[in-house]
C-alpha positions as CSV (number, residue, x, y, z in Angstrom):
1,M,0.0,0.0,0.0
2,I,1.1,3.6,-0.7
3,K,0.4,6.3,1.9
4,V,-0.8,9.4,0.2
5,E,-0.7,12.7,2.1
6,L,-2.8,15.5,0.6
7,F,-2.5,19.2,1.3
8,F,-4.4,22.4,0.3
9,V,-6.8,21.9,-2.7
10,P,-6.4,18.1,-3.1
11,K,-7.1,17.7,0.7
12,N,-10.2,19.9,0.4
13,I,-11.5,17.8,-2.5
14,V,-10.9,14.4,-0.8
15,G,-12.0,15.6,2.6
16,R,-9.0,14.1,4.5
17,E,-5.3,14.5,4.7
18,E,-4.3,10.8,4.3
19,I,-5.4,7.8,2.3
20,F,-3.9,4.5,1.4
21,L,-4.0,2.9,-2.1
22,P,-2.1,0.1,-3.9
23,A,-0.2,1.3,-6.9
24,K,2.9,0.3,-8.8
25,N,3.7,3.7,-10.2
26,L,2.7,7.3,-10.0
27,K,0.4,7.1,-13.0
28,E,-1.6,4.2,-11.5
29,L,-1.9,6.1,-8.2
30,L,-3.1,9.3,-9.7
31,N,-5.6,7.4,-11.9
32,K,-7.0,5.6,-8.9
33,L,-7.3,9.0,-7.1
34,V,-9.3,10.4,-10.0
35,R,-11.4,7.2,-10.2
36,D,-12.3,7.6,-6.5
37,Y,-12.5,11.4,-6.5
38,P,-13.4,12.6,-10.1
39,E,-13.0,16.3,-9.1
40,L,-9.3,15.7,-8.7
41,K,-8.8,15.3,-12.4
42,E,-8.6,19.0,-13.1
43,V,-6.2,19.5,-10.1
44,L,-3.9,16.6,-10.9
45,F,-3.5,16.8,-14.6
46,K,-2.9,19.5,-17.2
47,K,-6.1,20.6,-19.0
48,G,-7.0,18.1,-21.7
49,R,-3.8,16.0,-21.0
50,K,-4.2,13.1,-18.6
51,R,-0.7,12.2,-19.4
52,E,0.9,15.2,-17.8
53,V,1.0,16.3,-14.2
54,S,-0.4,19.8,-13.6
55,D,2.2,22.6,-13.2
56,H,0.3,23.7,-10.1
57,L,1.2,20.6,-8.1
58,I,4.2,19.5,-6.2
59,I,4.5,15.7,-5.8
60,M,7.0,14.1,-3.6
61,V,7.8,10.3,-3.4
62,D,9.6,9.4,-0.3
63,G,11.0,12.9,0.0
64,L,12.1,13.3,-3.6
65,S,10.3,15.5,-6.2
66,A,8.4,13.4,-8.8
67,R,6.8,14.6,-12.0
68,K,7.1,11.6,-14.3
69,L,4.1,9.3,-14.4
70,K,6.4,6.3,-14.8
71,T,7.9,6.9,-11.4
72,P,7.9,3.5,-9.6
73,L,6.3,3.2,-6.2
74,K,7.4,0.6,-3.7
75,N,5.1,-0.9,-1.2
76,G,5.1,1.3,1.9
77,A,6.1,4.5,0.0
78,T,4.8,7.9,1.0
79,V,3.5,10.2,-1.7
80,I,2.8,13.8,-0.8
81,I,0.6,15.9,-3.1
82,F,0.0,19.5,-2.6
83,S,-1.1,22.4,-4.8
84,V,1.1,25.4,-5.2
85,I,-0.2,28.5,-3.5
86,S,0.7,31.9,-4.9
87,G,-0.5,35.4,-4.0
88,G,-0.3,38.8,-5.5
């Protein structure tokens, strides 16, 4: 199982900060999140491109930045997903 920690917009959509899902890579994990929480699609992926992670997200896998959907996930890994916050 992969521990997924969510912050800011993703957390608000899911309604909790932490969930657990099985996945072999980042693409599978994000697709499962969208399957379970369809509103996340617009947050996780670039508009019209389900094959590219949104530029408004930071994703960390076991403390390292991850943007490639092929990033492998090991059982017990922690994935942190948070939206970038900016102000003017």
